[in-house]
PyMOL Python script that loads the backbone (N, CA, C, O; Angstrom):
from pymol import cmd

cmd.read_pdbstr("""\
ATOM      1  N   MET A   1      40.151 171.240  98.513  1.00  0.00           N
ATOM      2  CA  MET A   1      39.372 170.008  99.091  1.00  0.00           C
ATOM      3  C   MET A   1      40.193 169.089 100.077  1.00  0.00           C
ATOM      4  O   MET A   1      41.267 168.548  99.817  1.00  0.00           O
ATOM      5  N   GLN A   2      39.506 169.017 101.224  1.00  0.00           N
ATOM      6  CA  GLN A   2      40.002 168.163 102.262  1.00  0.00           C
ATOM      7  C   GLN A   2      39.613 166.715 102.151  1.00  0.00           C
ATOM      8  O   GLN A   2      38.519 166.381 101.696  1.00  0.00           O
ATOM      9  N   GLN A   3      40.550 165.825 102.587  1.00  0.00           N
ATOM     10  CA  GLN A   3      40.265 164.489 102.676  1.00  0.00           C
ATOM     11  C   GLN A   3      39.854 164.125 104.037  1.00  0.00           C
ATOM     12  O   GLN A   3      40.409 164.618 105.019  1.00  0.00           O
ATOM     13  N   GLN A   4      38.862 163.247 104.126  1.00  0.00           N
ATOM     14  CA  GLN A   4      38.483 162.922 105.559  1.00  0.00           C
ATOM     15  C   GLN A   4      39.058 161.581 105.877  1.00  0.00           C
ATOM     16  O   GLN A   4      38.991 160.654 105.069  1.00  0.00           O
ATOM     17  N   SER A   5      39.650 161.466 107.103  1.00  0.00           N
ATOM     18  CA  SER A   5      40.176 160.170 107.498  1.00  0.00           C
ATOM     19  C   SER A   5      38.922 159.323 107.823  1.00  0.00           C
ATOM     20  O   SER A   5      37.976 159.803 108.448  1.00  0.00           O
ATOM     21  N   ARG A   6      38.947 158.058 107.381  1.00  0.00           N
ATOM     22  CA  ARG A   6      37.916 157.180 107.657  1.00  0.00           C
ATOM     23  C   ARG A   6      38.279 156.111 108.444  1.00  0.00           C
ATOM     24  O   ARG A   6      39.358 155.577 108.187  1.00  0.00           O
ATOM     25  N   GLN A   7      37.566 155.655 109.405  1.00  0.00           N
ATOM     26  CA  GLN A   7      37.825 154.456 110.407  1.00  0.00           C
ATOM     27  C   GLN A   7      37.486 153.241 109.561  1.00  0.00           C
ATOM     28  O   GLN A   7      36.522 153.312 108.799  1.00  0.00           O
ATOM     29  N   PRO A   8      38.151 152.222 109.632  1.00  0.00           N
ATOM     30  CA  PRO A   8      37.728 150.881 109.052  1.00  0.00           C
ATOM     31  C   PRO A   8      36.512 150.309 109.616  1.00  0.00           C
ATOM     32  O   PRO A   8      36.391 150.258 110.840  1.00  0.00           O
ATOM     33  N   ASP A   9      35.691 149.919 108.919  1.00  0.00           N
ATOM     34  CA  ASP A   9      34.456 149.191 109.293  1.00  0.00           C
ATOM     35  C   ASP A   9      34.744 148.034 110.331  1.00  0.00           C
ATOM     36  O   ASP A   9      35.684 147.289 110.054  1.00  0.00           O
ATOM     37  N   LEU A  10      34.135 147.834 111.340  1.00  0.00           N
ATOM     38  CA  LEU A  10      34.349 146.700 112.273  1.00  0.00           C
ATOM     39  C   LEU A  10      33.688 145.554 111.751  1.00  0.00           C
ATOM     40  O   LEU A  10      32.542 145.564 111.300  1.00  0.00           O
ATOM     41  N   VAL A  11      34.535 144.440 111.833  1.00  0.00           N
ATOM     42  CA  VAL A  11      34.102 143.131 111.421  1.00  0.00           C
ATOM     43  C   VAL A  11      33.881 142.223 112.721  1.00  0.00           C
ATOM     44  O   VAL A  11      34.832 141.911 113.438  1.00  0.00           O
ATOM     45  N   GLU A  12      32.606 141.832 112.973  1.00  0.00           N
ATOM     46  CA  GLU A  12      32.450 140.866 114.111  1.00  0.00           C
ATOM     47  C   GLU A  12      32.457 139.378 113.554  1.00  0.00           C
ATOM     48  O   GLU A  12      32.192 139.102 112.384  1.00  0.00           O
ATOM     49  N   GLY A  13      32.784 138.481 114.507  1.00  0.00           N
ATOM     50  CA  GLY A  13      32.761 137.141 114.148  1.00  0.00           C
ATOM     51  C   GLY A  13      34.124 136.614 114.114  1.00  0.00           C
ATOM     52  O   GLY A  13      35.056 137.185 114.680  1.00  0.00           O
ATOM     53  N   SER A  14      34.250 135.478 113.421  1.00  0.00           N
ATOM     54  CA  SER A  14      35.568 134.716 113.318  1.00  0.00           C
ATOM     55  C   SER A  14      36.209 134.936 112.015  1.00  0.00           C
ATOM     56  O   SER A  14      35.536 134.885 110.986  1.00  0.00           O
ATOM     57  N   LEU A  15      37.448 135.173 111.997  1.00  0.00           N
ATOM     58  CA  LEU A  15      38.137 135.321 110.775  1.00  0.00           C
ATOM     59  C   LEU A  15      39.434 134.425 110.787  1.00  0.00           C
ATOM     60  O   LEU A  15      40.066 134.359 111.842  1.00  0.00           O
ATOM     61  N   PRO A  16      39.812 133.819 109.821  1.00  0.00           N
ATOM     62  CA  PRO A  16      40.993 132.833 109.913  1.00  0.00           C
ATOM     63  C   PRO A  16      42.263 133.598 109.954  1.00  0.00           C
ATOM     64  O   PRO A  16      42.401 134.544 109.178  1.00  0.00           O
ATOM     65  N   VAL A  17      43.256 133.260 110.832  1.00  0.00           N
ATOM     66  CA  VAL A  17      44.610 133.861 110.756  1.00  0.00           C
ATOM     67  C   VAL A  17      45.514 132.598 110.808  1.00  0.00           C
ATOM     68  O   VAL A  17      45.125 131.470 111.111  1.00  0.00           O
ATOM     69  N   PHE A  18      46.842 132.973 110.452  1.00  0.00           N
ATOM     70  CA  PHE A  18      47.724 131.898 110.463  1.00  0.00           C
ATOM     71  C   PHE A  18      48.698 131.891 111.767  1.00  0.00           C
ATOM     72  O   PHE A  18      49.303 132.881 112.177  1.00  0.00           O
ATOM     73  N   VAL A  19      48.733 130.716 112.286  1.00  0.00           N
ATOM     74  CA  VAL A  19      49.357 130.676 113.772  1.00  0.00           C
ATOM     75  C   VAL A  19      50.671 129.766 113.623  1.00  0.00           C
ATOM     76  O   VAL A  19      50.634 128.731 112.957  1.00  0.00           O
ATOM     77  N   PHE A  20      51.740 130.166 114.223  1.00  0.00           N
ATOM     78  CA  PHE A  20      52.894 129.445 114.280  1.00  0.00           C
ATOM     79  C   PHE A  20      53.451 129.266 115.587  1.00  0.00           C
ATOM     80  O   PHE A  20      53.578 130.345 116.166  1.00  0.00           O
ATOM     81  N   PRO A  21      53.829 128.265 116.256  1.00  0.00           N
ATOM     82  CA  PRO A  21      53.721 126.822 115.729  1.00  0.00           C
ATOM     83  C   PRO A  21      52.312 126.439 115.679  1.00  0.00           C
ATOM     84  O   PRO A  21      51.447 127.023 116.332  1.00  0.00           O
ATOM     85  N   THR A  22      52.067 125.347 114.815  1.00  0.00           N
ATOM     86  CA  THR A  22      50.699 124.943 114.635  1.00  0.00           C
ATOM     87  C   THR A  22      50.342 123.957 116.002  1.00  0.00           C
ATOM     88  O   THR A  22      49.191 123.597 116.250  1.00  0.00           O
ATOM     89  N   GLU A  23      51.433 123.615 116.775  1.00  0.00           N
ATOM     90  CA  GLU A  23      50.997 122.732 117.973  1.00  0.00           C
ATOM     91  C   GLU A  23      51.857 123.334 119.194  1.00  0.00           C
ATOM     92  O   GLU A  23      53.024 123.719 119.121  1.00  0.00           O
ATOM     93  N   LEU A  24      51.092 123.331 120.246  1.00  0.00           N
ATOM     94  CA  LEU A  24      51.863 123.731 121.571  1.00  0.00           C
ATOM     95  C   LEU A  24      51.713 122.562 122.491  1.00  0.00           C
ATOM     96  O   LEU A  24      50.681 121.897 122.580  1.00  0.00           O
ATOM     97  N   VAL A  25      52.760 122.365 123.136  1.00  0.00           N
ATOM     98  CA  VAL A  25      52.959 121.031 124.036  1.00  0.00           C
ATOM     99  C   VAL A  25      53.389 121.573 125.349  1.00  0.00           C
ATOM    100  O   VAL A  25      54.460 122.179 125.390  1.00  0.00           O
ATOM    101  N   PHE A  26      52.594 121.410 126.562  1.00  0.00           N
ATOM    102  CA  PHE A  26      52.809 121.776 127.748  1.00  0.00           C
ATOM    103  C   PHE A  26      53.007 120.667 128.562  1.00  0.00           C
ATOM    104  O   PHE A  26      52.162 119.774 128.498  1.00  0.00           O
ATOM    105  N   TYR A  27      54.049 120.530 129.392  1.00  0.00           N
ATOM    106  CA  TYR A  27      54.311 119.373 130.326  1.00  0.00           C
ATOM    107  C   TYR A  27      54.139 120.005 131.768  1.00  0.00           C
ATOM    108  O   TYR A  27      54.700 121.010 132.203  1.00  0.00           O
ATOM    109  N   ALA A  28      53.146 119.100 132.466  1.00  0.00           N
ATOM    110  CA  ALA A  28      52.862 119.613 133.924  1.00  0.00           C
ATOM    111  C   ALA A  28      54.005 119.664 134.889  1.00  0.00           C
ATOM    112  O   ALA A  28      54.010 120.486 135.805  1.00  0.00           O
ATOM    113  N   ASP A  29      54.948 118.826 134.709  1.00  0.00           N
ATOM    114  CA  ASP A  29      56.040 118.908 135.651  1.00  0.00           C
ATOM    115  C   ASP A  29      57.149 119.740 135.184  1.00  0.00           C
ATOM    116  O   ASP A  29      58.117 119.835 135.938  1.00  0.00           O
ATOM    117  N   GLU A  30      57.168 120.379 134.029  1.00  0.00           N
ATOM    118  CA  GLU A  30      58.156 121.380 133.502  1.00  0.00           C
ATOM    119  C   GLU A  30      57.592 122.711 133.291  1.00  0.00           C
ATOM    120  O   GLU A  30      57.015 122.974 132.236  1.00  0.00           O
ATOM    121  N   GLN A  31      57.729 123.614 134.282  1.00  0.00           N
ATOM    122  CA  GLN A  31      57.211 125.002 134.143  1.00  0.00           C
ATOM    123  C   GLN A  31      57.659 125.777 133.078  1.00  0.00           C
ATOM    124  O   GLN A  31      56.959 126.618 132.513  1.00  0.00           O
ATOM    125  N   ALA A  32      58.945 125.481 132.758  1.00  0.00           N
ATOM    126  CA  ALA A  32      59.601 126.173 131.533  1.00  0.00           C
ATOM    127  C   ALA A  32      58.778 126.024 130.255  1.00  0.00           C
ATOM    128  O   ALA A  32      58.707 126.926 129.420  1.00  0.00           O
ATOM    129  N   SER A  33      58.123 124.776 130.130  1.00  0.00           N
ATOM    130  CA  SER A  33      57.356 124.499 128.913  1.00  0.00           C
ATOM    131  C   SER A  33      56.017 125.466 128.806  1.00  0.00           C
ATOM    132  O   SER A  33      55.337 125.588 127.788  1.00  0.00           O
ATOM    133  N   HIS A  34      55.813 126.035 129.898  1.00  0.00           N
ATOM    134  CA  HIS A  34      54.477 126.940 129.864  1.00  0.00           C
ATOM    135  C   HIS A  34      54.714 128.325 129.224  1.00  0.00           C
ATOM    136  O   HIS A  34      53.820 129.156 129.063  1.00  0.00           O
ATOM    137  N   LYS A  35      55.987 128.491 128.879  1.00  0.00           N
ATOM    138  CA  LYS A  35      56.389 129.852 128.262  1.00  0.00           C
ATOM    139  C   LYS A  35      56.874 129.423 126.785  1.00  0.00           C
ATOM    140  O   LYS A  35      57.966 128.904 126.552  1.00  0.00           O
ATOM    141  N   GLN A  36      55.971 129.697 125.907  1.00  0.00           N
ATOM    142  CA  GLN A  36      56.358 129.464 124.531  1.00  0.00           C
ATOM    143  C   GLN A  36      55.964 130.660 123.708  1.00  0.00           C
ATOM    144  O   GLN A  36      55.015 131.350 124.081  1.00  0.00           O
ATOM    145  N   VAL A  37      56.665 130.966 122.556  1.00  0.00           N
ATOM    146  CA  VAL A  37      56.149 132.038 121.737  1.00  0.00           C
ATOM    147  C   VAL A  37      55.160 131.524 120.882  1.00  0.00           C
ATOM    148  O   VAL A  37      55.341 130.452 120.304  1.00  0.00           O
ATOM    149  N   LEU A  38      54.091 132.207 120.740  1.00  0.00           N
ATOM    150  CA  LEU A  38      53.000 131.986 119.718  1.00  0.00           C
ATOM    151  C   LEU A  38      52.968 133.261 118.791  1.00  0.00           C
ATOM    152  O   LEU A  38      52.917 134.416 119.213  1.00  0.00           O
ATOM    153  N   THR A  39      53.006 132.889 117.491  1.00  0.00           N
ATOM    154  CA  THR A  39      53.084 134.052 116.613  1.00  0.00           C
ATOM    155  C   THR A  39      51.832 134.004 115.657  1.00  0.00           C
ATOM    156  O   THR A  39      51.542 133.011 114.990  1.00  0.00           O
ATOM    157  N   LEU A  40      51.134 135.165 115.663  1.00  0.00           N
ATOM    158  CA  LEU A  40      49.792 135.216 114.844  1.00  0.00           C
ATOM    159  C   LEU A  40      50.159 136.063 113.580  1.00  0.00           C
ATOM    160  O   LEU A  40      50.696 137.166 113.689  1.00  0.00           O
ATOM    161  N   TYR A  41      49.854 135.515 112.411  1.00  0.00           N
ATOM    162  CA  TYR A  41      50.001 136.271 111.330  1.00  0.00           C
ATOM    163  C   TYR A  41      48.745 136.786 110.682  1.00  0.00           C
ATOM    164  O   TYR A  41      47.872 135.969 110.392  1.00  0.00           O
ATOM    165  N   ASN A  42      48.566 138.103 110.420  1.00  0.00           N
ATOM    166  CA  ASN A  42      47.313 138.738 110.031  1.00  0.00           C
ATOM    167  C   ASN A  42      47.334 138.896 108.588  1.00  0.00           C
ATOM    168  O   ASN A  42      48.090 139.756 108.138  1.00  0.00           O
ATOM    169  N   PRO A  43      46.542 138.126 107.694  1.00  0.00           N
ATOM    170  CA  PRO A  43      46.744 138.297 106.216  1.00  0.00           C
ATOM    171  C   PRO A  43      45.974 139.479 105.656  1.00  0.00           C
ATOM    172  O   PRO A  43      45.921 139.664 104.441  1.00  0.00           O
ATOM    173  N   TYR A  44      45.327 140.351 106.603  1.00  0.00           N
ATOM    174  CA  TYR A  44      44.358 141.252 106.216  1.00  0.00           C
ATOM    175  C   TYR A  44      44.973 142.585 106.172  1.00  0.00           C
ATOM    176  O   TYR A  44      45.996 142.811 106.818  1.00  0.00           O
ATOM    177  N   GLU A  45      44.376 143.527 105.409  1.00  0.00           N
ATOM    178  CA  GLU A  45      44.817 144.986 105.336  1.00  0.00           C
ATOM    179  C   GLU A  45      44.360 145.741 106.590  1.00  0.00           C
ATOM    180  O   GLU A  45      44.603 146.946 106.651  1.00  0.00           O
ATOM    181  N   PHE A  46      43.721 145.133 107.589  1.00  0.00           N
ATOM    182  CA  PHE A  46      43.278 146.021 108.641  1.00  0.00           C
ATOM    183  C   PHE A  46      43.742 145.226 109.956  1.00  0.00           C
ATOM    184  O   PHE A  46      44.064 144.039 109.900  1.00  0.00           O
ATOM    185  N   ALA A  47      43.749 145.935 111.082  1.00  0.00           N
ATOM    186  CA  ALA A  47      44.219 145.335 112.338  1.00  0.00           C
ATOM    187  C   ALA A  47      43.142 144.539 112.972  1.00  0.00           C
ATOM    188  O   ALA A  47      41.950 144.839 112.904  1.00  0.00           O
ATOM    189  N   LEU A  48      43.636 143.482 113.608  1.00  0.00           N
ATOM    190  CA  LEU A  48      42.765 142.541 114.378  1.00  0.00           C
ATOM    191  C   LEU A  48      42.900 142.747 115.850  1.00  0.00           C
ATOM    192  O   LEU A  48      43.994 143.020 116.343  1.00  0.00           O
ATOM    193  N   LYS A  49      41.923 142.635 116.494  1.00  0.00           N
ATOM    194  CA  LYS A  49      41.856 142.570 118.026  1.00  0.00           C
ATOM    195  C   LYS A  49      41.126 141.222 118.400  1.00  0.00           C
ATOM    196  O   LYS A  49      40.129 140.777 117.830  1.00  0.00           O
ATOM    197  N   PHE A  50      41.813 140.642 119.476  1.00  0.00           N
ATOM    198  CA  PHE A  50      41.403 139.393 119.903  1.00  0.00           C
ATOM    199  C   PHE A  50      41.516 139.338 121.419  1.00  0.00           C
ATOM    200  O   PHE A  50      42.230 140.143 122.016  1.00  0.00           O
ATOM    201  N   LYS A  51      40.818 138.397 122.048  1.00  0.00           N
ATOM    202  CA  LYS A  51      40.814 138.108 123.466  1.00  0.00           C
ATOM    203  C   LYS A  51      41.374 136.870 123.719  1.00  0.00           C
ATOM    204  O   LYS A  51      41.455 136.454 124.874  1.00  0.00           O
TER     205      LYS A  51
END
""", "prot")
cmd.dss("prot")
cmd.show_as("cartoon", "prot")
cmd.util.cbc("prot")
cmd.orient("prot")
């Protein structure tokens, strides 16, 4: 008996994710402030794609 690999169903719409930091601050006269690390945490068992 062969097992078939199954692609996960696509989910359209909005799903909540966890984002850190919760606030981003950019200063117009400090270009270094425009480069900050934003971490998205995916609490789901499937991969998320975003634009």
